[in-house]
N, CA, C and O of each residue as an XYZ file, in Angstrom:
340
protein
N    -111.898    -33.571    -95.115
C    -113.325    -33.358    -95.063
C    -113.678    -31.861    -95.034
O    -114.728    -31.469    -95.541
N    -112.827    -31.041    -94.455
C    -113.109    -29.614    -94.373
C    -113.062    -28.921    -95.727
O    -113.577    -27.813    -95.877
N    -112.457    -29.559    -96.700
C    -112.329    -28.952    -98.017
C    -113.433    -29.377    -98.989
O    -113.491    -28.863   -100.105
N    -114.301    -30.298    -98.592
C    -115.304    -30.825    -99.516
C    -116.470    -29.881    -99.814
O    -116.754    -29.651   -100.989
N    -117.163    -29.320    -98.813
C    -118.312    -28.473    -99.163
C    -117.880    -27.225    -99.934
O    -116.830    -26.647    -99.650
N    -118.684    -26.816   -100.898
C    -118.392    -25.603   -101.645
C    -118.443    -24.391   -100.723
O    -117.585    -23.511   -100.793
N    -119.447    -24.354    -99.865
C    -119.588    -23.293    -98.871
C    -119.729    -23.952    -97.507
O    -120.534    -24.867    -97.331
N    -118.952    -23.489    -96.555
C    -119.015    -24.000    -95.193
C    -119.455    -22.862    -94.286
O    -118.897    -21.766    -94.346
N    -120.450    -23.114    -93.448
C    -120.956    -22.086    -92.538
C    -120.547    -22.454    -91.115
O    -120.823    -23.554    -90.635
N    -119.887    -21.515    -90.459
C    -119.437    -21.689    -89.070
C    -120.217    -20.674    -88.244
O    -119.993    -19.469    -88.367
N    -121.121    -21.149    -87.413
C    -121.980    -20.270    -86.631
C    -121.376    -19.992    -85.259
O    -120.895    -20.905    -84.589
N    -121.404    -18.730    -84.846
C    -120.968    -18.294    -83.510
C    -119.476    -18.489    -83.248
O    -119.081    -18.979    -82.189
N    -118.678    -18.114    -84.191
C    -117.231    -18.179    -84.034
C    -116.801    -17.313    -82.851
O    -117.221    -16.163    -82.725
N    -115.982    -17.865    -82.014
C    -115.466    -17.125    -80.864
C    -116.173    -17.413    -79.564
O    -115.826    -16.843    -78.530
N    -117.171    -18.298    -79.596
C    -117.868    -18.637    -78.355
C    -117.277    -19.877    -77.690
O    -117.650    -20.227    -76.571
N    -116.364    -20.530    -78.381
C    -115.755    -21.741    -77.842
C    -114.814    -21.379    -76.689
O    -114.342    -20.246    -76.588
N    -114.561    -22.335    -75.845
C    -113.543    -22.144    -74.814
C    -112.200    -22.085    -75.539
O    -111.867    -22.981    -76.315
N    -111.446    -21.047    -75.288
C    -110.182    -20.858    -76.017
C    -109.128    -21.816    -75.447
O    -108.529    -21.574    -74.399
N    -108.940    -22.874    -76.160
C    -107.945    -23.887    -75.809
C    -107.066    -24.127    -77.020
O    -107.460    -23.826    -78.147
N    -105.905    -24.654    -76.802
C    -104.957    -24.910    -77.888
C    -105.565    -25.791    -78.978
O    -105.326    -25.562    -80.164
N    -106.347    -26.793    -78.585
C    -106.941    -27.702    -79.578
C    -107.958    -26.971    -80.459
O    -108.069    -27.267    -81.649
N    -108.692    -26.029    -79.891
C    -109.664    -25.248    -80.660
C    -108.932    -24.329    -81.635
O    -109.317    -24.221    -82.800
N    -107.888    -23.675    -81.164
C    -107.108    -22.790    -82.023
C    -106.473    -23.578    -83.163
O    -106.458    -23.115    -84.303
N    -105.946    -24.768    -82.862
C    -105.371    -25.624    -83.910
C    -106.431    -26.020    -84.929
O    -106.163    -26.032    -86.130
N    -107.637    -26.346    -84.456
C    -108.730    -26.705    -85.362
C    -109.095    -25.531    -86.264
O    -109.250    -25.699    -87.473
N    -109.233    -24.338    -85.676
C    -109.598    -23.165    -86.463
C    -108.532    -22.831    -87.500
O    -108.854    -22.433    -88.619
N    -107.267    -22.992    -87.130
C    -106.188    -22.770    -88.097
C    -106.335    -23.745    -89.272
O    -106.258    -23.346    -90.434
N    -106.544    -25.017    -88.953
C    -106.696    -26.043    -89.988
C    -107.912    -25.752    -90.858
O    -107.843    -25.855    -92.083
N    -109.015    -25.392    -90.233
C    -110.246    -25.085    -90.964
C    -110.020    -23.956    -91.965
O    -110.307    -24.112    -93.152
N    -109.516    -22.840    -91.499
C    -109.316    -21.676    -92.365
C    -108.279    -21.987    -93.441
O    -108.455    -21.623    -94.604
N    -107.211    -22.653    -93.056
C    -106.148    -22.978    -94.004
C    -106.644    -23.932    -95.100
O    -106.332    -23.735    -96.274
N    -107.404    -24.949    -94.730
C    -107.942    -25.904    -95.718
C    -108.923    -25.230    -96.666
O    -108.944    -25.538    -97.858
N    -109.733    -24.317    -96.153
C    -110.680    -23.610    -97.004
C    -109.935    -22.747    -98.014
O    -110.314    -22.696    -99.184
N    -108.873    -22.065    -97.571
C    -108.065    -21.253    -98.486
C    -107.380    -22.126    -99.520
O    -107.387    -21.822   -100.712
N    -106.796    -23.202    -99.054
C    -106.048    -24.121    -99.919
C    -106.924    -24.701   -101.029
O    -106.481    -24.862   -102.166
N    -108.172    -25.012   -100.681
C    -109.081    -25.613   -101.660
C    -109.898    -24.562   -102.414
O    -110.736    -24.898   -103.250
N    -109.643    -23.274   -102.106
C    -110.328    -22.166   -102.766
C    -111.847    -22.265   -102.608
O    -112.597    -22.029   -103.556
N    -112.286    -22.614   -101.408
C    -113.708    -22.749   -101.104
C    -114.135    -21.667   -100.118
O    -113.312    -21.117    -99.386
N    -115.413    -21.377   -100.110
C    -115.954    -20.306    -99.277
C    -116.168    -20.723    -97.838
O    -116.437    -21.884    -97.530
N    -116.038    -19.733    -96.966
C    -116.316    -19.908    -95.543
C    -117.155    -18.721    -95.092
O    -116.756    -17.568    -95.254
N    -118.305    -19.010    -94.533
C    -119.149    -17.970    -93.951
C    -119.138    -18.220    -92.450
O    -119.482    -19.309    -91.990
N    -118.741    -17.205    -91.693
C    -118.699    -17.340    -90.241
C    -119.509    -16.221    -89.610
O    -119.434    -15.069    -90.036
N    -120.277    -16.567    -88.600
C    -121.005    -15.556    -87.838
C    -120.353    -15.439    -86.477
O    -119.800    -16.405    -85.954
N    -120.423    -14.248    -85.909
C    -119.864    -14.018    -84.580
C    -120.505    -12.775    -83.981
O    -121.003    -11.914    -84.705
N    -120.493    -12.689    -82.679
C    -120.944    -11.477    -81.999
C    -119.763    -10.583    -81.652
O    -119.941     -9.518    -81.060
N    -118.554    -11.011    -82.017
C    -117.357    -10.239    -81.712
C    -117.144     -9.139    -82.750
O    -117.509     -9.295    -83.916
N    -116.557     -8.038    -82.322
C    -116.153     -7.000    -83.264
C    -114.936     -7.512    -84.030
O    -114.338     -8.526    -83.667
N    -114.584     -6.799    -85.086
C    -113.421     -7.187    -85.880
C    -112.158     -7.237    -85.006
O    -111.369     -8.178    -85.102
N    -111.978     -6.239    -84.173
C    -110.792     -6.198    -83.306
C    -110.823     -7.297    -82.245
O    -109.791     -7.898    -81.946
N    -111.991     -7.562    -81.680
C    -112.110     -8.631    -80.691
C    -111.852     -9.990    -81.335
O    -111.238    -10.866    -80.725
N    -112.319    -10.162    -82.562
C    -112.084    -11.413    -83.289
C    -110.595    -11.582    -83.581
O    -110.051    -12.679    -83.449
N    -109.939    -10.490    -83.977
C    -108.497    -10.528    -84.232
C    -107.751    -10.966    -82.965
O    -106.845    -11.797    -83.023
N    -108.138    -10.406    -81.849
C    -107.496    -10.757    -80.572
C    -107.781    -12.212    -80.191
O    -106.881    -12.934    -79.761
N    -109.032    -12.636    -80.351
C    -109.419    -13.984    -79.950
C    -108.742    -15.051    -80.811
O    -108.248    -16.052    -80.293
N    -108.723    -14.833    -82.122
C    -108.129    -15.807    -83.037
C    -106.605    -15.775    -83.029
O    -105.954    -16.803    -83.215
N    -106.052    -14.611    -82.817
C    -104.610    -14.443    -82.939
C    -104.267    -13.985    -84.344
O    -105.044    -14.162    -85.282
N    -103.085    -13.392    -84.470
C    -102.659    -12.796    -85.735
C    -102.601    -13.789    -86.890
O    -103.028    -13.482    -88.003
N    -102.078    -14.967    -86.624
C    -101.857    -15.963    -87.678
C    -103.170    -16.401    -88.326
O    -103.282    -16.408    -89.552
N    -104.153    -16.763    -87.521
C    -105.432    -17.240    -88.058
C    -106.232    -16.082    -88.648
O    -106.831    -16.219    -89.715
N    -106.243    -14.945    -87.960
C    -107.004    -13.798    -88.446
C    -106.492    -13.352    -89.817
O    -107.281    -13.017    -90.701
N    -105.187    -13.349    -89.988
C    -104.593    -12.976    -91.267
C    -105.074    -13.896    -92.385
O    -105.402    -13.426    -93.475
N    -105.116    -15.181    -92.129
C    -105.604    -16.130    -93.127
C    -107.102    -15.940    -93.387
O    -107.571    -16.039    -94.521
N    -107.826    -15.670    -92.324
C    -109.280    -15.492    -92.450
C    -109.627    -14.305    -93.344
O    -110.549    -14.398    -94.154
N    -108.914    -13.205    -93.214
C    -109.257    -12.014    -93.997
C    -108.582    -11.981    -95.367
O    -108.860    -11.089    -96.168
N    -107.707    -12.934    -95.644
C    -106.966    -12.951    -96.904
C    -107.891    -12.943    -98.123
O    -107.719    -12.124    -99.025
N    -108.858    -13.840    -98.150
C    -109.786    -13.914    -99.289
C    -111.238    -13.800    -98.842
O    -112.151    -14.228    -99.547
N    -111.436    -13.226    -97.681
C    -112.788    -13.095    -97.148
C    -113.066    -11.642    -96.804
O    -112.151    -10.856    -96.560
N    -114.320    -11.310    -96.791
C    -114.763     -9.968    -96.454
C    -115.477    -10.025    -95.116
O    -116.291    -10.918    -94.880
N    -115.181     -9.086    -94.251
C    -115.862     -9.013    -92.958
C    -116.954     -7.963    -93.063
O    -116.687     -6.792    -93.332
N    -118.176     -8.394    -92.850
C    -119.335     -7.511    -92.889
C    -119.845     -7.356    -91.465
O    -120.330     -8.312    -90.859
N    -119.733     -6.155    -90.943
C    -120.238     -5.904    -89.593
C    -121.688     -5.451    -89.674
O    -122.021     -4.528    -90.418
N    -122.535     -6.099    -88.911
C    -123.946     -5.758    -88.850
C    -124.245     -5.362    -87.412
O    -124.058     -6.156    -86.490
N    -124.704     -4.152    -87.227
C    -124.998     -3.655    -85.883
C    -126.495     -3.493    -85.709
O    -127.218     -3.192    -86.659
N    -126.938     -3.692    -84.505
C    -128.355     -3.518    -84.222
C    -128.688     -4.075    -82.853
O    -127.830     -4.601    -82.145
N    -129.941     -3.946    -82.505
C    -130.397     -4.443    -81.210
C    -130.505     -5.955    -81.227
O    -130.733     -6.564    -82.272
N    -130.343     -6.542    -80.081
C    -130.522     -7.976    -79.918
C    -132.017     -8.271    -80.039
O    -132.813     -7.808    -79.222
N    -132.393     -9.035    -81.053
C    -133.815     -9.299    -81.278
C    -134.449    -10.039    -80.106
O    -135.663     -9.964    -79.914
N    -133.649    -10.748    -79.326
C    -134.188    -11.471    -78.171
C    -134.641    -10.503    -77.075
O    -135.512    -10.830    -76.269
N    -134.044     -9.318    -77.055
C    -134.395     -8.325    -76.034
C    -135.474     -7.359    -76.497
O    -136.098     -6.697    -75.667
N    -135.711     -7.260    -77.796
C    -136.651     -6.281    -78.331
C    -138.061     -6.463    -77.789
O    -138.721     -5.476    -77.462
N    -138.531     -7.680    -77.688
C    -139.909     -7.943    -77.249
C    -139.944     -8.632    -75.892
O    -140.915     -9.312    -75.561
N    -138.909     -8.462    -75.124
C    -138.808     -9.133    -73.821
C    -139.926     -8.700    -72.880
O    -140.356     -9.492    -72.041
N    -140.402     -7.482    -72.995
C    -141.450     -6.978    -72.082
C    -142.793     -7.695    -72.290
O    -143.703     -7.538    -71.476
N    -142.923     -8.466    -73.351
C    -144.158     -9.221    -73.588
C    -144.277    -10.429    -72.657
O    -145.365    -10.984    -72.499
N    -143.176    -10.834    -72.045
C    -143.199    -12.034    -71.215
C    -143.192    -11.737    -69.769
O    -143.209    -12.656    -68.950
């Protein structure tokens, strides 16, 4: 099933409780997407280095193999107008 969508979006990668079952799932997810030559878009609040540490070398290597990491920096929009409340 992970190989069916042309583009798969994974929101907030790295916020899960780091357990063996989650790591196994992420490995399978990334590996199946690579195997089927399909796109994966993932969002995260982690830096590239923090993501590498959180995922581990094996999964991170697969993730960056055919994917580009775009870092977007800026203020948290939730805090920008907080003084209005």
